[in-house]
N, C-alpha and C positions, 0 to 999 in steps of 0.2 A: 605520448598519450598512453595513459594506463587506465585500468579498470578502477572505478570508484564504487564503494559499497557502503550502504548504511543499513543498520539492523536494529530492531527493537523487538522485545518479547515480553510477555506477561502471562502469568498463570491466572486463570479465571475460574472462579468457583461455580462451575456449571458443567454438565455432561458434554462430552465431545460432540455428540450428534446435534445437540441444541446450538452449540457455538458454531459448528460448521454450517448449519442452516442459516444462521444470522449473517455470517461472513459472506456466504454465497448470494445473499439477497441484495443485489445491486439496485433494485427498484425502490424498495421500501426502507430497508435497514441502513444501507450504505449512506444515504444522505444524512441520516441522524448521527452517524459516526464522524462526519467530517468537521474539522475545526475551522477557525476563521482563515486559515491558510488556503482553503479551497473555495473556488467560486465557479459559477456557471456550470455546475454539475448537471449532466444530462445523460440518460440512458437512450441510446439510439437504436439498439437492437437487443432482443432477448430481455434479460432482466434478472435471470437466476443462473448462476454458474457458467459453465462452458458455453461459448457462443455469444455471450453478452458483449456488447460494444457500448462504451461509455466515453464521454469526453468531459474535461474539466480544466480549469486553470489552477496551477499550484503556485502560490506566492511564497516561495521559500525564504526570500529576504525582501526588503523594501525595493530593491532594484532587480531582483531575479524572479521572473514569472515564466513558468513552463506551460505550454499548451500541450495537454495530453489527449491522445486519441487511442484509448486502450481496447484491445481485444482480449477476451478472457479464455483461457484453456484450463483444463483440469487433468493434468497428466496422471494423477493418482488421487484416490479418495482423501479429502482433507487438504489438498494442495491446489490452490488457484494461482495461475500465472497471468499477470496483466502485461501484455506486450504493447509498447507505445509505437504507433505508426509514424510519429513525428520525430523520433530519436532512437537512440540505442537503449533507452531505459526499459528495464524489465523489473517488475515488482512481483514477488512471490509471497503469498499468504499461506502459512502452514498451520493447521489446527491439529494437534496431536493429543492423545489421551495422556493424562497425568494422574492416574488413579481415578478418583471420582471427579477430578477437575480436568481442565483443558489448558494446554500450553499453546498460546498463539504467538506466532513469529511473523514479522513483516521484514522482508529483505529486498532492498532495491539496489540494482547495480546499473552502471552506464559507463560508456567510454568517456573518460575525462579529457579535458583540454590539455594541450602541450605547454611547455615553457613555464614561466613563472605563474601564469594564471592557473595552469593545471596543478602546480604545487599547492597554491592556496585552496583550490577546489578540493583536492584530495585531503587537505588538512582540516578544512572547516565544514564542508558540505555534509559529511556523514554525521557529525554531531548535531547540526541544525535539523537535518531530516529525522534523526532519532527523536529529537524533542517533539517534532510534529507528530510522529508515529506514537509516541508515548501518550499524547493527547487523544489520538484516535482510539488507542487501546483502552484508555480510561473511559471513554464514552461507551465502548463496547461492553466493558465491565458493568457500567451503570445500567445499560439496556437489559443485559442478561439478568 
């Protein structure tokens, strides 16, 4: 069993403070960012930044659905960490200044399966999740 990591990033033509505010808004903005791969999204506590708790189903493939129960922490300004209570999955959103623009990065890692299933997971899951995140970042760019 090894660590599996998927990453996507995009430079968005908006000031870092504005983008950080939108990314941290789990109640109003986040549902607007989610693609068809997400369903049953619900904020169960908080709603903005650290302390938020939210749940959703992530349909990564036609056969693979992950039930996520995330708790959000903010270890530093511009970094939100979503830790899933149902698995080893951790997703980190980082919004950094890129001059007048903002660089948004989403990185998810989890403990992969062992054996041949783990080989296929490590080979294909990062690309599939990157495509999903590219869609989320595209919606963020439209909203900004």
